DOMARBA-834916 format. One record per residue: x, y, z of N, C-alpha, C in turn; residue number from 1; residue in one letter. Coordinates in steps of 0.2 Angstrom, whole numbers, plus 5000, padded with zeros to 4 digits. Example, Ala and Ser with C-alpha at 12.3 -4.5 7.8 and 13.67 -1.06 7.14 Angstrom:
// residues 2
r n.x->5066&n.y->4972&n.z->5039&ca.x->5062&ca.y->4978&ca.z->5039&c.x->5066&c.y->4984&c.z->5039&num->1&residu->A
r n.x->5064&n.y->4989&n.z->5035&ca.x->5068&ca.y->4995&ca.z->5036&c.x->5064&c.y->5000&c.z->5039&num->2&residu->S
***
This chain:
// residues 97
r n.x->5156&n.y->5378&n.z->4811&ca.x->5153&ca.y->5379&ca.z->4821&c.x->5146&c.y->5382&c.z->4820&num->1&residu->X
r n.x->5145&n.y->5380&n.z->4812&ca.x->5138&ca.y->5384&ca.z->4812&c.x->5132&c.y->5378&c.z->4811&num->2&residu->X
r n.x->5127&n.y->5375&n.z->4813&ca.x->5122&ca.y->5369&ca.z->4810&c.x->5118&c.y->5374&c.z->4804&num->3&residu->X
r n.x->5117&n.y->5371&n.z->4799&ca.x->5115&ca.y->5372&ca.z->4795&c.x->5108&c.y->5371&c.z->4794&num->4&residu->X
r n.x->5106&n.y->5368&n.z->4795&ca.x->5101&ca.y->5368&ca.z->4800&c.x->5098&c.y->5371&c.z->4803&num->5&residu->X
r n.x->5099&n.y->5374&n.z->4809&ca.x->5094&ca.y->5378&ca.z->4812&c.x->5098&c.y->5381&c.z->4817&num->6&residu->X
r n.x->5101&n.y->5386&n.z->4810&ca.x->5109&ca.y->5393&ca.z->4814&c.x->5107&c.y->5394&c.z->4822&num->7&residu->X
r n.x->5100&n.y->5396&n.z->4821&ca.x->5099&ca.y->5400&ca.z->4829&c.x->5099&c.y->5397&c.z->4833&num->8&residu->X
r n.x->5096&n.y->5389&n.z->4834&ca.x->5094&ca.y->5383&ca.z->4840&c.x->5103&c.y->5383&c.z->4842&num->9&residu->X
r n.x->5107&n.y->5382&n.z->4837&ca.x->5113&ca.y->5381&ca.z->4838&c.x->5116&c.y->5388&c.z->4843&num->10&residu->X
r n.x->5118&n.y->5396&n.z->4839&ca.x->5119&ca.y->5397&ca.z->4843&c.x->5116&c.y->5400&c.z->4850&num->11&residu->X
r n.x->5109&n.y->5398&n.z->4852&ca.x->5108&ca.y->5399&ca.z->4858&c.x->5110&c.y->5393&c.z->4862&num->12&residu->X
r n.x->5111&n.y->5387&n.z->4859&ca.x->5114&ca.y->5385&ca.z->4865&c.x->5122&c.y->5383&c.z->4865&num->13&residu->X
r n.x->5125&n.y->5387&n.z->4859&ca.x->5133&ca.y->5389&ca.z->4863&c.x->5132&c.y->5394&c.z->4868&num->14&residu->X
r n.x->5129&n.y->5400&n.z->4866&ca.x->5128&ca.y->5405&ca.z->4871&c.x->5125&c.y->5403&c.z->4878&num->15&residu->X
r n.x->5123&n.y->5398&n.z->4882&ca.x->5122&ca.y->5396&ca.z->4885&c.x->5127&c.y->5392&c.z->4888&num->16&residu->X
r n.x->5130&n.y->5387&n.z->4884&ca.x->5135&ca.y->5384&ca.z->4887&c.x->5142&c.y->5388&c.z->4888&num->17&residu->X
r n.x->5143&n.y->5393&n.z->4884&ca.x->5149&ca.y->5399&ca.z->4888&c.x->5147&c.y->5401&c.z->4892&num->18&residu->X
r n.x->5142&n.y->5402&n.z->4895&ca.x->5141&ca.y->5407&ca.z->4901&c.x->5140&c.y->5401&c.z->4906&num->19&residu->X
r n.x->5136&n.y->5395&n.z->4906&ca.x->5139&ca.y->5389&ca.z->4908&c.x->5147&c.y->5386&c.z->4913&num->20&residu->X
r n.x->5152&n.y->5390&n.z->4909&ca.x->5158&ca.y->5385&ca.z->4907&c.x->5163&c.y->5389&c.z->4908&num->21&residu->X
r n.x->5163&n.y->5396&n.z->4909&ca.x->5167&ca.y->5401&ca.z->4910&c.x->5164&c.y->5407&c.z->4913&num->22&residu->X
r n.x->5169&n.y->5410&n.z->4916&ca.x->5168&ca.y->5418&ca.z->4919&c.x->5167&c.y->5425&c.z->4914&num->23&residu->X
r n.x->5166&n.y->5429&n.z->4911&ca.x->5168&ca.y->5433&ca.z->4909&c.x->5167&c.y->5438&c.z->4910&num->24&residu->X
r n.x->5173&n.y->5444&n.z->4908&ca.x->5177&ca.y->5441&ca.z->4899&c.x->5182&c.y->5436&c.z->4900&num->25&residu->X
r n.x->5183&n.y->5435&n.z->4897&ca.x->5189&ca.y->5427&ca.z->4897&c.x->5193&c.y->5427&c.z->4889&num->26&residu->X
r n.x->5196&n.y->5425&n.z->4888&ca.x->5200&ca.y->5423&ca.z->4885&c.x->5195&c.y->5419&c.z->4881&num->27&residu->X
r n.x->5197&n.y->5417&n.z->4874&ca.x->5194&ca.y->5415&ca.z->4871&c.x->5197&c.y->5412&c.z->4864&num->28&residu->X
r n.x->5198&n.y->5405&n.z->4862&ca.x->5202&ca.y->5402&ca.z->4855&c.x->5199&c.y->5401&c.z->4852&num->29&residu->X
r n.x->5198&n.y->5405&n.z->4846&ca.x->5193&ca.y->5404&ca.z->4841&c.x->5197&c.y->5400&c.z->4834&num->30&residu->X
r n.x->5196&n.y->5393&n.z->4832&ca.x->5200&ca.y->5391&ca.z->4827&c.x->5195&c.y->5390&c.z->4822&num->31&residu->X
r n.x->5196&n.y->5389&n.z->4814&ca.x->5196&ca.y->5391&ca.z->4807&c.x->5199&c.y->5385&c.z->4803&num->32&residu->X
r n.x->5196&n.y->5383&n.z->4799&ca.x->5201&ca.y->5379&ca.z->4794&c.x->5197&c.y->5383&c.z->4789&num->33&residu->X
r n.x->5203&n.y->5387&n.z->4782&ca.x->5200&ca.y->5389&ca.z->4776&c.x->5206&c.y->5384&c.z->4771&num->34&residu->X
r n.x->5203&n.y->5384&n.z->4762&ca.x->5209&ca.y->5383&ca.z->4760&c.x->5215&c.y->5388&c.z->4758&num->35&residu->X
r n.x->5220&n.y->5384&n.z->4759&ca.x->5226&ca.y->5389&ca.z->4759&c.x->5226&c.y->5395&c.z->4754&num->36&residu->X
r n.x->5221&n.y->5402&n.z->4754&ca.x->5221&ca.y->5406&ca.z->4751&c.x->5221&c.y->5412&c.z->4756&num->37&residu->X
r n.x->5227&n.y->5416&n.z->4753&ca.x->5231&ca.y->5423&ca.z->4755&c.x->5224&c.y->5426&c.z->4756&num->38&residu->X
r n.x->5220&n.y->5429&n.z->4753&ca.x->5214&ca.y->5431&ca.z->4753&c.x->5207&c.y->5431&c.z->4760&num->39&residu->X
r n.x->5206&n.y->5423&n.z->4760&ca.x->5203&ca.y->5422&ca.z->4766&c.x->5207&c.y->5422&c.z->4772&num->40&residu->X
r n.x->5214&n.y->5420&n.z->4770&ca.x->5215&ca.y->5421&ca.z->4780&c.x->5215&c.y->5426&c.z->4781&num->41&residu->X
r n.x->5218&n.y->5433&n.z->4776&ca.x->5220&ca.y->5442&ca.z->4777&c.x->5212&c.y->5442&c.z->4781&num->42&residu->X
r n.x->5204&n.y->5442&n.z->4779&ca.x->5199&ca.y->5441&ca.z->4781&c.x->5197&c.y->5439&c.z->4787&num->43&residu->X
r n.x->5199&n.y->5434&n.z->4787&ca.x->5200&ca.y->5434&ca.z->4796&c.x->5204&c.y->5436&c.z->4802&num->44&residu->X
r n.x->5208&n.y->5437&n.z->4799&ca.x->5213&ca.y->5443&ca.z->4801&c.x->5214&c.y->5451&c.z->4803&num->45&residu->X
r n.x->5206&n.y->5450&n.z->4797&ca.x->5205&ca.y->5458&ca.z->4798&c.x->5198&c.y->5457&c.z->4802&num->46&residu->X
r n.x->5196&n.y->5454&n.z->4803&ca.x->5189&ca.y->5455&ca.z->4810&c.x->5193&c.y->5455&c.z->4815&num->47&residu->X
r n.x->5197&n.y->5452&n.z->4820&ca.x->5200&ca.y->5455&ca.z->4824&c.x->5205&c.y->5457&c.z->4826&num->48&residu->X
r n.x->5206&n.y->5462&n.z->4819&ca.x->5211&ca.y->5468&ca.z->4819&c.x->5210&c.y->5474&c.z->4826&num->49&residu->X
r n.x->5213&n.y->5477&n.z->4829&ca.x->5214&ca.y->5480&ca.z->4831&c.x->5209&c.y->5477&c.z->4840&num->50&residu->X
r n.x->5211&n.y->5471&n.z->4842&ca.x->5208&ca.y->5468&ca.z->4846&c.x->5211&c.y->5464&c.z->4852&num->51&residu->X
r n.x->5218&n.y->5464&n.z->4849&ca.x->5224&ca.y->5460&ca.z->4855&c.x->5225&c.y->5455&c.z->4854&num->52&residu->X
r n.x->5223&n.y->5450&n.z->4845&ca.x->5222&ca.y->5444&ca.z->4845&c.x->5228&c.y->5444&c.z->4848&num->53&residu->X
r n.x->5228&n.y->5435&n.z->4848&ca.x->5235&ca.y->5434&ca.z->4843&c.x->5232&c.y->5429&c.z->4840&num->54&residu->X
r n.x->5237&n.y->5429&n.z->4836&ca.x->5234&ca.y->5426&ca.z->4828&c.x->5239&c.y->5420&c.z->4825&num->55&residu->X
r n.x->5239&n.y->5415&n.z->4825&ca.x->5244&ca.y->5410&ca.z->4821&c.x->5240&c.y->5406&c.z->4816&num->56&residu->X
r n.x->5245&n.y->5403&n.z->4812&ca.x->5240&ca.y->5401&ca.z->4806&c.x->5247&c.y->5393&c.z->4806&num->57&residu->X
r n.x->5245&n.y->5391&n.z->4803&ca.x->5247&ca.y->5383&ca.z->4799&c.x->5244&c.y->5380&c.z->4792&num->58&residu->X
r n.x->5251&n.y->5377&n.z->4788&ca.x->5247&ca.y->5372&ca.z->4784&c.x->5248&c.y->5368&c.z->4786&num->59&residu->X
r n.x->5243&n.y->5366&n.z->4781&ca.x->5240&ca.y->5357&ca.z->4781&c.x->5247&c.y->5354&c.z->4780&num->60&residu->X
r n.x->5247&n.y->5345&n.z->4779&ca.x->5254&ca.y->5343&ca.z->4777&c.x->5254&c.y->5346&c.z->4769&num->61&residu->X
r n.x->5250&n.y->5342&n.z->4766&ca.x->5248&ca.y->5343&ca.z->4759&c.x->5249&c.y->5351&c.z->4754&num->62&residu->X
r n.x->5246&n.y->5357&n.z->4760&ca.x->5245&ca.y->5365&ca.z->4758&c.x->5240&c.y->5364&c.z->4756&num->63&residu->X
r n.x->5234&n.y->5363&n.z->4754&ca.x->5229&ca.y->5366&ca.z->4754&c.x->5226&c.y->5366&c.z->4759&num->64&residu->X
r n.x->5224&n.y->5366&n.z->4763&ca.x->5220&ca.y->5371&ca.z->4767&c.x->5227&c.y->5373&c.z->4773&num->65&residu->X
r n.x->5222&n.y->5378&n.z->4779&ca.x->5228&ca.y->5382&ca.z->4783&c.x->5224&c.y->5382&c.z->4789&num->66&residu->X
r n.x->5224&n.y->5380&n.z->4794&ca.x->5219&ca.y->5379&ca.z->4799&c.x->5222&c.y->5388&c.z->4803&num->67&residu->X
r n.x->5217&n.y->5393&n.z->4807&ca.x->5219&ca.y->5399&ca.z->4809&c.x->5220&c.y->5399&c.z->4816&num->68&residu->X
r n.x->5222&n.y->5399&n.z->4820&ca.x->5218&ca.y->5401&ca.z->4830&c.x->5220&c.y->5408&c.z->4830&num->69&residu->X
r n.x->5216&n.y->5409&n.z->4835&ca.x->5214&ca.y->5416&ca.z->4836&c.x->5212&c.y->5417&c.z->4845&num->70&residu->X
r n.x->5218&n.y->5417&n.z->4848&ca.x->5218&ca.y->5420&ca.z->4856&c.x->5217&c.y->5426&c.z->4856&num->71&residu->X
r n.x->5210&n.y->5426&n.z->4862&ca.x->5210&ca.y->5435&ca.z->4861&c.x->5202&c.y->5435&c.z->4867&num->72&residu->X
r n.x->5205&n.y->5440&n.z->4870&ca.x->5199&ca.y->5442&ca.z->4877&c.x->5193&c.y->5445&c.z->4874&num->73&residu->X
r n.x->5187&n.y->5440&n.z->4876&ca.x->5180&ca.y->5442&ca.z->4873&c.x->5176&c.y->5445&c.z->4880&num->74&residu->X
r n.x->5172&n.y->5450&n.z->4879&ca.x->5170&ca.y->5453&ca.z->4883&c.x->5162&c.y->5445&c.z->4886&num->75&residu->X
r n.x->5157&n.y->5444&n.z->4881&ca.x->5153&ca.y->5437&ca.z->4884&c.x->5153&c.y->5434&c.z->4879&num->76&residu->X
r n.x->5150&n.y->5432&n.z->4881&ca.x->5145&ca.y->5427&ca.z->4875&c.x->5143&c.y->5429&c.z->4870&num->77&residu->X
r n.x->5139&n.y->5434&n.z->4869&ca.x->5137&ca.y->5435&ca.z->4866&c.x->5141&c.y->5439&c.z->4856&num->78&residu->X
r n.x->5148&n.y->5443&n.z->4863&ca.x->5154&ca.y->5445&ca.z->4859&c.x->5154&c.y->5438&c.z->4853&num->79&residu->X
r n.x->5157&n.y->5432&n.z->4856&ca.x->5158&ca.y->5427&ca.z->4854&c.x->5156&c.y->5426&c.z->4847&num->80&residu->X
r n.x->5150&n.y->5421&n.z->4848&ca.x->5146&ca.y->5422&ca.z->4843&c.x->5143&c.y->5426&c.z->4836&num->81&residu->X
r n.x->5146&n.y->5432&n.z->4840&ca.x->5145&ca.y->5440&ca.z->4835&c.x->5152&c.y->5437&c.z->4829&num->82&residu->X
r n.x->5156&n.y->5437&n.z->4833&ca.x->5164&ca.y->5435&ca.z->4830&c.x->5163&c.y->5430&c.z->4822&num->83&residu->X
r n.x->5158&n.y->5424&n.z->4826&ca.x->5159&ca.y->5420&ca.z->4821&c.x->5154&c.y->5420&c.z->4817&num->84&residu->X
r n.x->5149&n.y->5426&n.z->4818&ca.x->5144&ca.y->5427&ca.z->4814&c.x->5148&c.y->5431&c.z->4807&num->85&residu->X
r n.x->5148&n.y->5435&n.z->4809&ca.x->5155&ca.y->5437&ca.z->4806&c.x->5161&c.y->5435&c.z->4803&num->86&residu->X
r n.x->5162&n.y->5431&n.z->4803&ca.x->5168&ca.y->5425&ca.z->4799&c.x->5163&c.y->5423&c.z->4794&num->87&residu->X
r n.x->5159&n.y->5421&n.z->4797&ca.x->5154&ca.y->5415&ca.z->4791&c.x->5151&c.y->5419&c.z->4788&num->88&residu->X
r n.x->5151&n.y->5424&n.z->4788&ca.x->5148&ca.y->5430&ca.z->4781&c.x->5152&c.y->5434&c.z->4778&num->89&residu->X
r n.x->5158&n.y->5434&n.z->4777&ca.x->5164&ca.y->5439&ca.z->4776&c.x->5169&c.y->5433&c.z->4772&num->90&residu->X
r n.x->5173&n.y->5427&n.z->4777&ca.x->5174&ca.y->5423&ca.z->4771&c.x->5168&c.y->5416&c.z->4770&num->91&residu->X
r n.x->5171&n.y->5415&n.z->4763&ca.x->5167&ca.y->5410&ca.z->4759&c.x->5170&c.y->5404&c.z->4761&num->92&residu->X
r n.x->5165&n.y->5396&n.z->4763&ca.x->5170&ca.y->5391&ca.z->4763&c.x->5174&c.y->5387&c.z->4771&num->93&residu->X
r n.x->5171&n.y->5390&n.z->4775&ca.x->5177&ca.y->5393&ca.z->4781&c.x->5173&c.y->5386&c.z->4787&num->94&residu->X
r n.x->5177&n.y->5382&n.z->4790&ca.x->5176&ca.y->5377&ca.z->4792&c.x->5176&c.y->5380&c.z->4803&num->95&residu->X
r n.x->5172&n.y->5381&n.z->4805&ca.x->5172&ca.y->5384&ca.z->4812&c.x->5173&c.y->5379&c.z->4816&num->96&residu->X
r n.x->5177&n.y->5378&n.z->4821&ca.x->5179&ca.y->5373&ca.z->4827&c.x->5176&c.y->5376&c.z->4832&num->97&residu->X
***
């Protein structure tokens, strides 16, 4: 999700797009891909503790990677971006979609 060249510009663009396309508060679907490591998956899940999130995960065909989907009510685009940034800091080598 994050652009390594200019993360601030990327998040500003994402915030503008979220405001343009969604009425807030709204349900938002986060998707992450990580190596199939129970610790990494648990860290992602812990970021959404006590939020009422519905979390599902699925291993890739060969089991090397796991996709984690999180469907949760978010207040505004800033709260969405905050979650992406928190995941990026807490989970090594995560891919955000």
